[in-house]
Structures are given as C-alpha cells and as structure tokens.
C-alpha positions as CSV (number, residue, x, y, z in Angstrom):
1,M,0.1,-0.1,-0.1
2,I,2.6,2.8,1.1
3,E,5.0,1.3,-1.2
4,E,2.9,2.4,-4.0
5,L,2.9,5.8,-3.0
6,L,6.9,6.3,-3.3
7,P,9.5,5.8,-5.8
8,A,11.7,3.1,-6.5
9,S,14.8,4.5,-4.5
10,V,13.1,4.1,-1.2
11,V,12.3,1.1,0.7
12,A,9.0,0.4,2.5
13,V,7.8,-2.4,4.6
14,A,4.4,-2.5,6.1
15,A,2.4,-5.1,8.4
16,H,-1.1,-5.6,9.4
17,R,-2.4,-7.0,12.2
18,D,-2.3,-10.5,11.2
19,D,1.4,-10.2,10.6
20,P,3.6,-12.4,12.8
21,L,5.6,-9.2,13.4
22,W,2.6,-7.1,14.9
23,D,2.9,-9.2,18.0
24,D,6.5,-11.1,17.7
25,A,8.5,-8.0,16.8
26,P,11.5,-7.5,19.5
27,L,12.9,-4.5,20.9
28,Y,16.6,-3.4,21.8
29,P,17.0,-2.4,25.7
30,E,17.0,1.6,24.5
31,E,13.7,1.0,23.0
32,E,12.2,-0.9,25.7
33,A,12.9,1.9,28.0
34,L,10.8,4.4,26.0
35,V,8.0,1.9,26.1
36,A,8.3,0.5,30.0
37,R,5.2,2.4,31.1
38,A,3.2,1.9,27.9
39,V,-0.5,0.1,27.7
40,P,-0.3,-3.0,25.5
41,K,-1.5,-1.7,22.6
42,R,1.1,1.0,22.6
43,R,3.7,-1.5,23.0
44,R,2.8,-3.5,20.0
45,E,2.4,-0.6,17.9
46,F,5.8,0.7,18.6
47,A,7.6,-2.5,18.2
48,A,6.0,-3.6,15.2
49,V,6.8,-0.6,13.1
50,R,10.4,-0.5,14.6
51,G,10.2,-4.2,13.0
52,C,9.2,-2.8,9.6
53,A,12.0,0.0,9.9
54,R,14.7,-3.1,10.6
55,R,13.2,-5.0,7.5
56,A,13.7,-2.2,5.4
57,M,17.5,-1.5,6.6
58,E,18.0,-5.1,6.4
59,K,17.2,-4.9,2.3
60,L,19.2,-1.7,2.4
61,G,22.1,-3.2,3.5
62,V,22.2,-1.5,6.5
63,P,22.4,-4.3,9.8
64,P,19.4,-4.0,11.8
65,Q,19.7,-1.4,15.0
66,P,17.5,0.5,17.6
67,V,15.5,3.2,16.6
68,V,15.0,5.4,19.3
69,S,13.2,9.3,19.4
70,G,15.2,12.7,18.7
71,V,13.8,16.3,18.9
72,R,10.1,16.4,19.2
73,G,9.9,12.6,19.1
74,A,11.0,12.3,15.4
75,P,12.7,9.2,14.7
76,R,16.8,8.7,14.9
77,W,18.0,6.8,11.6
78,P,21.0,5.3,11.4
79,A,23.6,7.2,9.6
80,G,23.4,7.7,5.8
81,L,20.3,7.0,5.9
82,V,16.5,9.3,6.0
83,G,12.8,7.7,6.7
84,S,9.9,7.7,8.2
85,M,7.2,5.5,10.0
86,T,3.8,5.8,11.1
87,H,1.4,3.5,12.6
88,C,-2.8,3.5,13.0
89,D,-5.1,0.5,14.3
90,G,-4.4,-2.6,13.2
91,Y,-1.9,-1.4,10.6
92,C,1.8,0.0,10.1
93,A,4.3,1.0,8.0
94,A,8.4,2.5,7.8
95,A,10.1,4.0,4.6
96,L,13.7,4.2,4.2
97,V,16.1,5.7,1.7
98,R,19.5,6.3,1.1
99,A,20.4,10.2,2.0
100,S,22.1,10.2,-0.9
101,D,19.0,9.6,-3.2
102,L,16.4,11.8,-1.1
103,A,16.5,14.8,0.8
104,S,13.8,14.1,3.2
105,L,10.7,12.0,3.4
106,G,7.5,11.6,5.3
107,I,4.7,8.7,5.8
108,D,1.5,8.7,7.6
109,A,-1.4,6.3,8.2
110,E,-4.6,6.6,9.4
111,P,-8.1,4.7,9.2
112,H,-10.8,5.4,6.2
113,G,-13.3,7.5,8.4
114,P,-14.4,11.0,9.3
115,L,-12.0,13.4,11.4
116,P,-13.8,13.1,15.2
117,E,-16.0,15.9,15.1
118,G,-14.4,19.7,15.8
119,V,-10.8,18.5,14.4
120,G,-11.1,19.9,10.9
121,P,-11.8,23.7,11.9
122,S,-9.1,23.5,13.8
123,V,-6.2,22.2,11.4
124,F,-7.7,23.0,8.2
125,L,-7.4,26.6,6.2
126,P,-10.7,28.2,4.4
127,A,-9.2,27.5,1.4
128,E,-8.7,23.8,2.3
129,T,-11.8,23.2,3.4
130,E,-13.5,24.8,0.3
131,R,-11.5,22.3,-1.4
132,L,-12.8,19.5,0.7
133,T,-16.5,20.7,0.0
134,R,-16.0,20.6,-3.7
135,L,-14.6,17.1,-3.7
136,A,-16.8,15.5,-1.1
137,G,-19.6,16.6,-3.5
138,Q,-17.7,14.9,-6.4
139,W,-16.8,11.4,-4.6
140,P,-18.7,11.5,-1.6
141,T,-17.3,7.7,-0.3
142,V,-14.0,9.1,-0.2
143,H,-13.4,10.6,3.4
144,W,-11.4,14.0,1.9
145,D,-11.3,15.3,5.6
146,R,-9.1,12.0,6.7
147,I,-6.8,12.3,3.2
148,L,-6.1,16.1,4.3
149,F,-5.8,15.6,7.7
150,S,-2.7,12.8,7.1
151,A,-1.1,14.5,4.2
152,K,-0.6,17.8,6.8
153,E,1.3,14.8,8.9
154,S,3.2,13.4,5.9
155,V,4.4,16.9,5.2
156,Y,5.5,17.7,8.9
157,K,7.4,14.7,8.6
158,A,9.1,15.4,5.7
159,W,10.2,18.8,7.2
160,F,11.3,18.5,10.4
161,P,14.1,16.5,9.2
162,L,15.4,19.5,7.3
163,T,14.6,22.6,9.5
164,G,14.6,21.1,12.9
165,R,11.3,23.8,13.5
166,W,7.8,23.0,14.4
167,L,5.3,23.7,11.2
168,D,2.1,24.8,12.1
169,F,-0.8,22.6,10.6
170,A,-1.9,26.5,9.2
171,E,1.6,26.6,7.8
172,A,1.1,24.9,5.0
173,D,-1.8,25.1,2.2
174,I,-2.4,21.0,0.6
175,T,-4.1,20.8,-2.5
176,L,-5.5,17.1,-2.8
177,H,-6.0,15.9,-6.5
178,A,-7.9,12.9,-7.2
179,G,-6.5,10.2,-9.2
180,H,-7.9,6.8,-9.9
181,L,-11.5,7.1,-8.6
182,A,-13.0,4.8,-10.5
183,A,-16.0,2.8,-9.2
184,G,-14.9,-0.4,-7.3
185,G,-11.2,0.4,-7.5
186,A,-8.9,1.7,-4.5
187,P,-9.1,5.9,-4.9
188,R,-5.5,7.5,-5.0
189,G,-4.3,10.9,-6.1
190,T,-1.4,13.2,-5.8
191,L,-1.2,16.5,-3.2
192,R,0.9,19.6,-3.0
193,A,1.7,21.1,0.2
194,E,2.5,25.4,-0.6
195,L,4.5,26.2,2.6
196,L,3.3,29.3,4.2
197,V,6.5,30.3,5.7
198,P,9.9,30.3,4.7
199,G,10.7,26.4,3.4
200,P,14.0,24.6,4.0
201,E,17.2,25.2,1.7
202,V,17.8,21.9,-0.2
203,G,20.5,21.9,-2.7
204,G,21.6,25.1,-2.4
205,R,17.8,26.4,-3.0
206,R,15.0,27.6,-1.0
207,L,11.7,25.1,-1.0
208,Q,8.6,26.5,-0.9
209,A,6.5,23.2,-1.6
210,F,6.2,19.9,-1.1
211,D,4.6,17.3,-3.5
212,G,3.6,13.4,-2.8
213,R,0.5,11.0,-3.2
214,W,-2.1,9.3,-1.2
215,G,-4.1,6.4,-1.4
216,V,-6.9,4.5,-0.2
217,R,-7.0,0.4,0.4
218,D,-8.6,-2.1,3.1
219,G,-9.8,0.8,5.0
220,V,-6.9,2.5,5.5
221,V,-5.5,6.1,4.4
222,T,-1.7,6.3,3.5
223,T,-0.2,9.3,2.3
224,A,3.5,10.0,1.4
225,V,5.6,13.1,0.9
226,V,9.0,13.2,-0.7
227,V,11.4,15.8,-1.0
228,P,14.4,15.1,-3.9
229,Y,17.5,17.2,-4.4
230,L,17.2,19.9,-6.8
C-alpha cells in the first residue's frame, strides 16, 4: 500500500494486525526503555513499526539497529539513511532511503473514516475546507478530510528533519488532486503542499512546496511526501 506511493529508491515495509511481526517484534533495550510504562496496544504498535524499519534496513544492506526518538519524537536513523514511520489501528509501516537519493520523506497512515468532530476546523485553512467540500460533492464515499489530515502529518514529517523546526497545520496549504477514482477501484491521487513560511534550503535552493501522493485501500488512508534534491 504505502510502497505504491513512493519512488523506487525508497524501501517501504508494512505490517497488518495479522502479520506475525505485530505481536512478536523484539525491541532493543534502548527502545524498551521508551515504552516501559506503555499500555499493551501502544507497545505492540511501537515494536511492530520498528520491526518494519529493521526489515527496511536489511533490504538496504544496513545492519538492524535501534530506532529511538530524538527531538520532538522524530526517529533517529542510522547514518546515511533518511526515513519515516507511521502506525494506526491494525496497520504500521516504515520507509527508508539512502540520504544520497532523497533529502527527506514523510509517510502517514490513518483509518479511512471521518475525522472526529471539531478537528477539521482547528487544522484546516478556509481554502482547504472549500476544496474538501468540492471533492466531497464529486466523490462522497471518500473521506477527504481524513486524507488531508494525513497529508499534513506527512508534510510535517518531511519538513522537520530539514529544518529542526515546528510546522503548524496552518503553515502549509495542501491541495489534494483526485487520480484513480473508478468505481470499485482503490482511490488514489497526488497532493501538493504550498509552504506559507520560509521553506528549507535543499541543494542550495529554498523550497516553498512539497509534493506527494495519497491512496486508500482496505480501510486505511496512506500519504507520502518526498523531498528530492534539486
């Protein structure tokens, strides 16, 4: 699912609740310390997504290593790699790529259902809300608000490693573009995030927009944003 949204240079590994990894992924002592007081559900998701990350490391020829949290909870990756992780109820995924191939990336997964009441008005810009209304009128079976929320999460995950700074939901104006929405098919499309604050410098140039893709399958929304070198 998530791998369909990413370029070939990225290694993505996902696990569903029925994957043995979901209950049996081991943790390193440094990781154990981070979830020592966590409830069982949180611990399983924490371990499973790190199991996905270690599988991705192996596919890239990197020895499996602990994935601990750095500033603002961002994962700390082995030298020479950039990546992102995500999990929601019954699904988790990790995506890694060599730092020589991409400057940054961000992924997110959410259940394909409406956002809880009151969340949208607090995180969406008026222009984004107008576009969501138009999309919902054309394709009412797709939960566009959840896709946009996920897109904002992916944008932040791609932004933070490049800047080390917080990005508020209102500081990126995201447009969702519908792609494959045939009856009975898995909905998917692209997204573009216009940064409303000074963007990061990549390859000596300042970026003011991020591009990505979104998809819906098996009750899960996934989004991915990649930042190439210019």
